[in-house]
N, C-alpha and C positions, 0 to 999 in steps of 0.2 A: 513640777520640779522646782527646787529653789535656785536662785540665781548664784552662779559661781563667780568668784573673782578669777579673772583670766590672767594666769602667770605667763610671763614671757621667758623663753629659754635663751641664755646667752649664746650668740651666734658669732664664733670667731672666724667664720668664712667671709663675713662681710668686712669691708675695709675699716669701718669705725674711725676711731682717732688713731692715726698712724703711730703716734709716739706711745701709746699704750703697749703695743707689742715690742717696741724698742726698749722700754723700761722693763717689761716682763722678761724679755730674753736676757737683758743685761743682769738683772737680779739673780736669775737662776743659773747663769753661767759661772757667777762667782760664789756659789754656795760653799759653805765651809761649817766645820763643827769644832767647838773649842777643845774637845778631847784629843784632837789630832795635833795639838801643839803642846810641846814639852815644857809646860810651866813648871814642872818638878825641877828643872834645871836651875831655877830661881831660888830654890829653897835656901842654899847656903848663903847667897847674898842677903836674902830676906832676914836670916838670923842675926845679921850684922848691921841691918839697915837702920838708920837713925830716926826717920820720920815715919814709922809704920802707921801711926794713928792718921796722919794726913792721907796716906795712900788708901787706908781702908775707908775713910770718909769719902773720898772722891769716887771710889768704886761703888760704895753703897748708895750715894746720891745718884749716880748713873743707873743703878738698878731700879731705883724708885721711878725715875723718869721713863725708862724702858717698860717697866711694868704698867704704867699709865698708858703709854703708847700702844702696848699689846692689847690691854683689856678694855680700854675706853676709846682712845683716840682713833686708831685705824678702823676699829669696828664701827664706830658711830659715823665716821666719814663714808665708810663703804656702804653703811645702811642707807644713807640719804643721797649718795652720788647718783646722778641722773642716768648715767650710762652703765650698762651691764658689764662691758669689758673693763671699764674703769673701776667698777666695784670689785671685779675679781682681782685686779692689780692691787688694790689696797688690802685685800685679805692676804695676798702673798706677802706684802710688806709687814703685816701683823705677825706672820709667822717667823719672820727674820727678826723682828723686835723681840719675840720670845726667845729666840736663840741668844740674842744679845744679853737679855736679862739673866739667862742661865749661865752665860759665859762668865759673868762676874762672879757668880756663886762658885764656879769651877776654880777661878783664881783664889777665892776665899778658902775653899776646901783644900787646896793644895798648900797654901802658905800658912793658914791660921788654925788655932784650935777651935773646938765647938763653942767654948765659953767666949772666945773673942768674937766669933761670928755672931752669936746671939747678942752680945753687947752692941755690936756695930748696927745690927738691925733695930735695936731699941733706940739707938741714937737717931736714926732715920725718922722715927716717929716723934722724937723730941726737938729736932732742930727746926727752929721757927722759919728760917729763910728757905730751907729746902721745902718744908710743907706749904709755905706761902706760894712758891712758883707751882708746885703740884696742884694746889687749889685753883690758882688763876687759870692755868691750862685746863684742868679738868672741868671747871665750870663753863668754859666756852664750848668744850666738847658736848657737855650734857645739855646745852642750850639749843642745839640744832632742832628745828621743827620741820614737820612735813611741808613740802612745797614752798619752803622759804629759803631762796637761794642766798640771801644776806646772811643768814645764821650759818649756812653751810660754808660760805666764803670765810666768815670769821673763824670757824673751826679750822679750815685749811690754813689760814694765816697763823693761827695758834700752833698748828702742827709743824709749819715750817720754822716758827720761832723755836720750838722745842728741838727739832732735828739739826737745824742749821746754826743755832745760836746757843741755847742753854746747855746742850751736852758739852760744849767745848771748855767750859771752866773745869769739867772733870777730865776730859781728854788730855788737857795740857799736861798734867803731872806724869802720867805713864809714858807719854811721848817724849817729854823732856828727859826723863830718866833713862828710857830706852835708847835715846840718842847719845846718851853719855856712857852707854854700855852697862846700866844698872837695871836689873829686872827686865831684861830685854825680851824674854819669852812672853811675859805677861804684857808687855807693851806690843808685841806682835798681835796678840788677841785684840787690843784696842785698835790697832791699825786696821785690822779687817772689819771691825765694827764701824769705824769711821768711814771706810769705803762704801758700806751699805748705806749709812746715814746720808752720805753725799747724794746717792741716787734718790733717796726718799725725799730729801729737801728739794732737789731739782724737779722731781716729777710732781709732787703735790703743789709746788710753786707754780709750775707750768699750767696745770689744769685749774688752779685758782685764778691764774691770769685769764684764762679762756672764759671763766665765769664773770670775772670782774669786767671784761671787755663788753658784756651785754647789758651792763647797768647804765642808766642815764648819767650824764656828766655830774649832776647835782649830787647823786648818791655816791658816785666815785669819789668826789671831794669829801663827803661825809665819812666814808669808810676809810679813806686815806688818813684822815685825821685820827679817826679811831685807832687805826693800825699803829701809827707813830706813838700815840699816847699809850697804847697797850705794851709796845716795846719798850718805852721809856720807864714805865712802871716795873717791867721785868728787869731792865737793866739796873735800876737803882737797887732793887732787891739782890741782884747778882753780885753787885759790888760788896754788899754787906756779907753775902754768902762767902765770897772770896776771901774777905778779911777774916772771917771766922775759921774757915777750913785751912787756909794757907798761912796762918799767923806765925807759926814757928819755922817756916821755910825761907822767908825773905823773898819769895817769888810773886807776892801779891801784885805788885805794879805790872810785871810781865804777863801775868794771867789776865789782868784787866785789859791790857792792850790786846791780847788775843781774843777775849770776849767781844770787844768793840769791833775788831776785824771781822768776826764771824756774824755779828749783828748786821754789819753792812752786807755780807754775803746773803744773809737770810732775806734782807730787803731786795736785793738784786734778783734772788730766786723768784720773788713775787712781782717783779717788774717795777719795783719802786726805787727812788733815789736813795743813796746811802745817807745815813744820819751822821756818822762820825768822820772826822778827818783822817786822812792816811797818816800811819805811823809805823815805826820799825817794829817788827814782830820778831821774837827769838827764832833765829834761822834753824835751830835744832828742831823746834816744834813745827815750824812751817814745812820742813822736809818730811816730817812724820817718820815712820819706820818703813824704809824701803825694803823690798824683798831682796834685792841684791846685797849680798854680804850679811844678811840677817842670820840669826841663829836657827831660824826655821827653814828647813829645806822642803819645798812643796813637793818634790819628786821622790826623794829617798824615804820620806816618812809616810807617804800616803800613795805611793804608786802613781798611777795616771789620773786619779780623781781630781787633783787640783790643777791639772793641765788645762782644763777648760776655763779656769779662772783668769787666764791671761787673755783678757778681751780688750778691744779698743775702748778708751774712755769716752764717756758722753762729752761732747764739746759743742761749740756754737754751730758747727757744721751740721750736727745732728738735727737742728731745728730748721734747716733749709731744705724745703722740698722741691 
């Protein structure tokens, strides 16, 4: 009889890594679907909105990044993760990334014509800054090798950069407008996506730290330098992307401040020191879109389904066992 590879079944009855279950439960408790948010209420404002092109571009850019995270990032990290429970968690994250990518299309379908939608997805393929960051992240994902924890850590680092840093140049505009009472239902979709991405960045960053701590000090120093150089390269590209997309709005400087703030958050998720100095961030965007007083009523439009979404946030206390 020929030799068989012995596959192992994931055993959720063993303790494993305690935080896997915390992140798993948190993600599923806040499940949502874009079709349950009344984006159609934004149609009238959209018809009179001055900067439609900027809005379409930020959503299209977010769609590309979520597509990469769905189809490449989480799949590759899950494939090479050493722990079966951790693998399962990443596959759940990937499914939510797919929901996010579809959510932007839901906004597009509600607000735009088919020809406008086709044009903006062609723009995605042409924009050099957007394609650059997609390629930089995608290349790291595709470089993971079997039994190579360094390449896995780099991929996890790239994932945190995408989820906790690069998304936020796109998140800024809908959150800013929603906070001003403009296109508020569409902004509600973004706030729900942001809530998921916060979990993903914290979770992947935490497990990356556990991997990093196993490396010898000399390798830690080498990888830390690699990480800061990788972030800095992405940051310079992000400045150009912001200049390009936000040129007509006058919001470029505020977007860049928000980008730097979230770059520091990404580093902290990975257990590394911040790169940029503290600076004032637009308070409307910092507050995001709160459920209280929002146009979306979790209970009247969806019955009890969204009641489970009111869960305690993950804080520093979560990590104290």
